[in-house]
Each structure stands twice: as C-alpha cells, then as structure tokens.
VEXKE-802309 format. One record per residue (C-alpha): residue number from 1; chain; y, x, z. Coordinates in steps of 0.02 Angstrom, whole numbers, plus 50000, padded with zeros to 5 digits. Layout:
REM VEXKE-802309
BAPA;i;ch;py;px;pz
BAPA;NUM;A;Y;X;Z .
...
END
This chain:
REM VEXKE-802309
BAPA;i;ch;py;px;pz
BAPA;1;A;56632;53066;55009 .
BAPA;2;A;56560;52947;55136 .
BAPA;3;A;56671;53000;55280 .
BAPA;4;A;56825;52937;55187 .
BAPA;5;A;56754;52762;55179 .
BAPA;6;A;56822;52627;55295 .
BAPA;7;A;56659;52543;55340 .
BAPA;8;A;56661;52443;55498 .
BAPA;9;A;56558;52516;55641 .
BAPA;10;A;56466;52350;55655 .
BAPA;11;A;56403;52368;55476 .
BAPA;12;A;56342;52545;55509 .
BAPA;13;A;56256;52491;55671 .
BAPA;14;A;56173;52347;55579 .
BAPA;15;A;56104;52466;55448 .
BAPA;16;A;56043;52588;55580 .
BAPA;17;A;55963;52444;55675 .
BAPA;18;A;55870;52392;55519 .
BAPA;19;A;55806;52569;55492 .
BAPA;20;A;55749;52585;55673 .
BAPA;21;A;55666;52413;55665 .
BAPA;22;A;55572;52464;55508 .
BAPA;23;A;55514;52624;55593 .
BAPA;24;A;55453;52532;55748 .
BAPA;25;A;55367;52393;55651 .
BAPA;26;A;55287;52517;55531 .
BAPA;27;A;55212;52620;55671 .
BAPA;28;A;55157;52464;55765 .
BAPA;29;A;55073;52395;55610 .
BAPA;30;A;54990;52562;55578 .
BAPA;31;A;54920;52567;55755 .
BAPA;32;A;54854;52390;55744 .
BAPA;33;A;54773;52420;55574 .
BAPA;34;A;54694;52580;55639 .
BAPA;35;A;54621;52490;55791 .
BAPA;36;A;54555;52353;55677 .
BAPA;37;A;54465;52484;55571 .
BAPA;38;A;54548;52431;55409 .
BAPA;39;A;54507;52542;55260 .
BAPA;40;A;54653;52658;55227 .
BAPA;41;A;54705;52665;55411 .
BAPA;42;A;54551;52740;55495 .
BAPA;43;A;54624;52914;55517 .
BAPA;44;A;54785;53013;55509 .
BAPA;45;A;54739;53073;55335 .
BAPA;46;A;54706;52899;55267 .
BAPA;47;A;54822;52840;55129 .
BAPA;48;A;54890;52690;55222 .
BAPA;49;A;54922;52788;55382 .
BAPA;50;A;55015;52926;55292 .
BAPA;51;A;55123;52807;55191 .
BAPA;52;A;55169;52702;55343 .
BAPA;53;A;55209;52856;55448 .
BAPA;54;A;55317;52939;55317 .
BAPA;55;A;55401;52788;55239 .
BAPA;56;A;55433;52673;55388 .
BAPA;57;A;55589;52775;55429 .
BAPA;58;A;55631;52879;55276 .
BAPA;59;A;55584;52749;55147 .
BAPA;60;A;55679;52615;55244 .
BAPA;61;A;55831;52728;55255 .
BAPA;62;A;55835;52752;55066 .
BAPA;63;A;55801;52570;55021 .
BAPA;64;A;55916;52492;55151 .
BAPA;65;A;56044;52628;55118 .
BAPA;66;A;56047;52583;54933 .
BAPA;67;A;56075;52400;54976 .
BAPA;68;A;56211;52450;55101 .
BAPA;69;A;56302;52555;54970 .
BAPA;70;A;56296;52416;54840 .
BAPA;71;A;56364;52289;54964 .
BAPA;72;A;56508;52408;55000 .
BAPA;73;A;56545;52439;54816 .
BAPA;74;A;56480;52617;54821 .
BAPA;75;A;56333;52714;54749 .
BAPA;76;A;56226;52867;54776 .
BAPA;77;A;56324;52959;54642 .
BAPA;78;A;56483;52933;54741 .
BAPA;79;A;56412;52987;54909 .
BAPA;80;A;56335;53144;54835 .
BAPA;81;A;56513;53202;54807 .
BAPA;82;A;56612;53271;54662 .
BAPA;83;A;56560;53452;54685 .
BAPA;84;A;56445;53505;54544 .
BAPA;85;A;56258;53539;54561 .
BAPA;86;A;56273;53723;54519 .
BAPA;87;A;56410;53753;54647 .
BAPA;88;A;56318;53654;54782 .
BAPA;89;A;56154;53743;54748 .
BAPA;90;A;56235;53915;54749 .
BAPA;91;A;56332;53878;54908 .
BAPA;92;A;56177;53806;54994 .
BAPA;93;A;56072;53959;54951 .
BAPA;94;A;56206;54082;55009 .
BAPA;95;A;56232;53988;55173 .
BAPA;96;A;56045;53975;55206 .
BAPA;97;A;56017;54160;55172 .
BAPA;98;A;56160;54202;55290 .
BAPA;99;A;56098;54083;55424 .
BAPA;100;A;55912;54124;55409 .
BAPA;101;A;55912;54277;55525 .
BAPA;102;A;55996;54174;55661 .
BAPA;103;A;55886;54021;55637 .
BAPA;104;A;55722;54118;55635 .
BAPA;105;A;55780;54234;55773 .
BAPA;106;A;55818;54085;55885 .
BAPA;107;A;55652;54008;55835 .
BAPA;108;A;55559;54166;55886 .
BAPA;109;A;55648;54170;56053 .
BAPA;110;A;55614;53984;56080 .
BAPA;111;A;55429;54007;56041 .
BAPA;112;A;55421;54156;56160 .
BAPA;113;A;55504;54062;56304 .
BAPA;114;A;55405;53902;56270 .
BAPA;115;A;55241;53998;56271 .
BAPA;116;A;55279;54082;56439 .
BAPA;117;A;55338;53919;56518 .
BAPA;118;A;55212;53794;56449 .
BAPA;119;A;55071;53911;56395 .
BAPA;120;A;55058;53853;56215 .
BAPA;121;A;55162;53829;56059 .
BAPA;122;A;55099;53682;55958 .
BAPA;123;A;55138;53650;55777 .
BAPA;124;A;55222;53488;55727 .
BAPA;125;A;55102;53348;55683 .
BAPA;126;A;55161;53358;55502 .
BAPA;127;A;55115;53543;55494 .
BAPA;128;A;54943;53511;55566 .
BAPA;129;A;54919;53368;55442 .
BAPA;130;A;54965;53479;55294 .
BAPA;131;A;54846;53617;55347 .
BAPA;132;A;54699;53498;55367 .
BAPA;133;A;54732;53383;55220 .
BAPA;134;A;54658;53363;55047 .
BAPA;135;A;54751;53423;54891 .
BAPA;136;A;54821;53253;54842 .
BAPA;137;A;54888;53226;55017 .
BAPA;138;A;54964;53399;55022 .
BAPA;139;A;55055;53363;54859 .
BAPA;140;A;55126;53202;54929 .
BAPA;141;A;55178;53283;55093 .
BAPA;142;A;55264;53425;55001 .
BAPA;143;A;55357;53295;54896 .
BAPA;144;A;55403;53203;55056 .
BAPA;145;A;55466;53359;55145 .
BAPA;146;A;55562;53429;54997 .
BAPA;147;A;55632;53268;54921 .
BAPA;148;A;55617;53110;55025 .
BAPA;149;A;55653;53181;55198 .
BAPA;150;A;55812;53277;55149 .
BAPA;151;A;55884;53127;55057 .
BAPA;152;A;55848;53002;55196 .
BAPA;153;A;55894;53113;55343 .
BAPA;154;A;56055;53178;55266 .
BAPA;155;A;56109;53002;55224 .
BAPA;156;A;56077;52942;55401 .
BAPA;157;A;56138;53090;55503 .
BAPA;158;A;56278;53162;55398 .
BAPA;159;A;56319;53015;55285 .
BAPA;160;A;56318;52876;55415 .
BAPA;161;A;56326;52943;55592 .
BAPA;162;A;56436;53096;55570 .
BAPA;163;A;56549;53018;55439 .
BAPA;164;A;56580;52866;55551 .
BAPA;165;A;56618;52976;55702 .
BAPA;166;A;56739;53081;55598 .
BAPA;167;A;56820;52929;55518 .
BAPA;168;A;56862;52857;55690 .
BAPA;169;A;56930;53018;55764 .
BAPA;170;A;56779;53103;55846 .
BAPA;171;A;56737;53248;55729 .
BAPA;172;A;56687;53373;55864 .
BAPA;173;A;56584;53247;55962 .
BAPA;174;A;56506;53193;55797 .
BAPA;175;A;56456;53370;55748 .
BAPA;176;A;56373;53407;55915 .
BAPA;177;A;56303;53234;55953 .
BAPA;178;A;56229;53203;55782 .
BAPA;179;A;56156;53379;55776 .
BAPA;180;A;56074;53353;55945 .
BAPA;181;A;56001;53188;55887 .
BAPA;182;A;55939;53269;55726 .
BAPA;183;A;55847;53401;55827 .
BAPA;184;A;55777;53275;55950 .
BAPA;185;A;55699;53157;55822 .
BAPA;186;A;55586;53297;55756 .
BAPA;187;A;55493;53296;55924 .
BAPA;188;A;55464;53484;55925 .
BAPA;189;A;55518;53573;56085 .
BAPA;190;A;55511;53754;56023 .
BAPA;191;A;55605;53707;55863 .
BAPA;192;A;55742;53608;55952 .
BAPA;193;A;55874;53746;55956 .
BAPA;194;A;55848;53809;55777 .
BAPA;195;A;55851;53629;55713 .
BAPA;196;A;56012;53598;55810 .
BAPA;197;A;56090;53751;55729 .
BAPA;198;A;56025;53699;55558 .
BAPA;199;A;56105;53528;55582 .
BAPA;200;A;56273;53610;55620 .
BAPA;201;A;56257;53710;55459 .
BAPA;202;A;56215;53553;55359 .
BAPA;203;A;56364;53462;55435 .
BAPA;204;A;56477;53606;55387 .
BAPA;205;A;56413;53598;55208 .
BAPA;206;A;56447;53411;55207 .
BAPA;207;A;56626;53435;55262 .
BAPA;208;A;56663;53580;55146 .
BAPA;209;A;56596;53495;54990 .
BAPA;210;A;56645;53318;55042 .
BAPA;211;A;56477;53251;54988 .
BAPA;212;A;56293;53243;55030 .
BAPA;213;A;56227;53345;54884 .
BAPA;214;A;56249;53517;54963 .
BAPA;215;A;56170;53474;55131 .
BAPA;216;A;56028;53385;55042 .
BAPA;217;A;55993;53538;54935 .
BAPA;218;A;56004;53655;55085 .
BAPA;219;A;55889;53541;55187 .
BAPA;220;A;55766;53534;55043 .
BAPA;221;A;55769;53723;55020 .
BAPA;222;A;55743;53751;55206 .
BAPA;223;A;55591;53636;55210 .
BAPA;224;A;55522;53714;55050 .
BAPA;225;A;55539;53890;55121 .
BAPA;226;A;55449;53840;55281 .
BAPA;227;A;55309;53757;55183 .
BAPA;228;A;55290;53910;55072 .
BAPA;229;A;55277;54024;55223 .
BAPA;230;A;55151;53906;55303 .
BAPA;231;A;55040;53894;55149 .
BAPA;232;A;55045;54082;55116 .
BAPA;233;A;55002;54116;55299 .
BAPA;234;A;54855;53994;55287 .
BAPA;235;A;54792;54072;55126 .
BAPA;236;A;54788;54246;55200 .
BAPA;237;A;54721;54189;55370 .
BAPA;238;A;54880;54236;55464 .
BAPA;239;A;54889;54080;55572 .
BAPA;240;A;54765;54137;55704 .
BAPA;241;A;54658;53980;55688 .
END
C-alpha cells in the first residue's frame, strides 16, 4: 500500500534521480566500452551490452528501491499489498482479457496510421534483439520482460510516481501524467496509445487492490502474451521478414 505512505517528495525525487543517473551512466559506459572494442561489448547481442542495457534502469530501480524501502521501514511484502496472489492473478487475467480487444484494436489503428504517415512501422529494439538472438540470450530477455521489467516499472510508475501524486492530492493528474510517461519511455511511436491505455489499466488495478502485486502480474502477463505471439509468428514465418 505505497500510496498510503507519508514519504517526503524530496526522498522520492532523490531515489528517482539515482535511478536516472544509473541509467545514464550505464548507457554511457556501454557506449564507451563498445567503442573501445572490449570483449562482451562489441555488439548489441554481447553479454555486457545486454546486461548494461537492461539492468542500468530496471536493475537500479529494484536495488535502489529495496534500499529505499528499508530506510523507510517498509518492505516488498508490504508494497505488494494484502490482497492474495490468487485473487490478484484472477483479477489481472479477467481485466486483461476484457481490455485486450481495445488495446490491440488501438494498436492496429496506430500501426495503420503510422504506416500511412511515416511509411514504415518498426519493431521495438527489444523485439528485434529477441528475434535475432541466440537461445541463451532469448531466455534471459524473456526473463527480463516477464519478471524484471514488470517489477521495476510498476515500482517506479505506480509505486513511486503515482502513489506520491495521489498522496499529495493529485490523483487524476497522476493517473494521466504517469501513464503518459510510461508510454513515452518505451520509445515506440505506434505503441504509444495502447501503452498509455495499458498504464491506465495497471493504475486502476493498483488502486483497487491497494498494492503492486496485481499490476505486476498483469504487466507480466501482457508482456508474456506479446512474446508468445511474436515467437509463434516467427516460427511460422508470419512476420513478413
């Protein structure tokens, strides 16, 4: 129940600053190591490059978030909420099934408009990396998308940003603003609107269950479903590549 906490905005901003700094430094270090030709950083599929890219933000969010919670006499168990796993999983699945036609319908429309305006619809870098990667890298990226990313992103966007906005009297601005930011940081133009709608759904789950467990499970299931569709489409040569 993070949004009921009375953390000072300065403490939240300090944590967010640390996460952003880790992201910037991680990507800067990766670029420098790549230019220097260091083993493990020579390509986007190299072990060092992948780890820096995926963990400089998400890993930092989890590690620094854990330290933040301990300093504020809290824990991950508390912020996950008191609603049980079974209830959260069932609610998440029902909500996702209900929202899927809207999300994928908006995605189809966005792709259609984007194609006619810009002439091409490009996959996210992560998608391209998965399709062209070796088995071990695919396994790690699936783990990242289904486990690490939902935990880190829900903690930052729902647990920190939205909960702070709601705690200080800006629930509506928090819902819209945080959802916009969530969509923007994925750097995917055609997916912006469906990601914005997904973020609103995740925020609703957070408020209804008063914890991060339900939105984390829904986020994980959404990523898993997209990966499954992608891998099946690749297997049966349905990607047009």
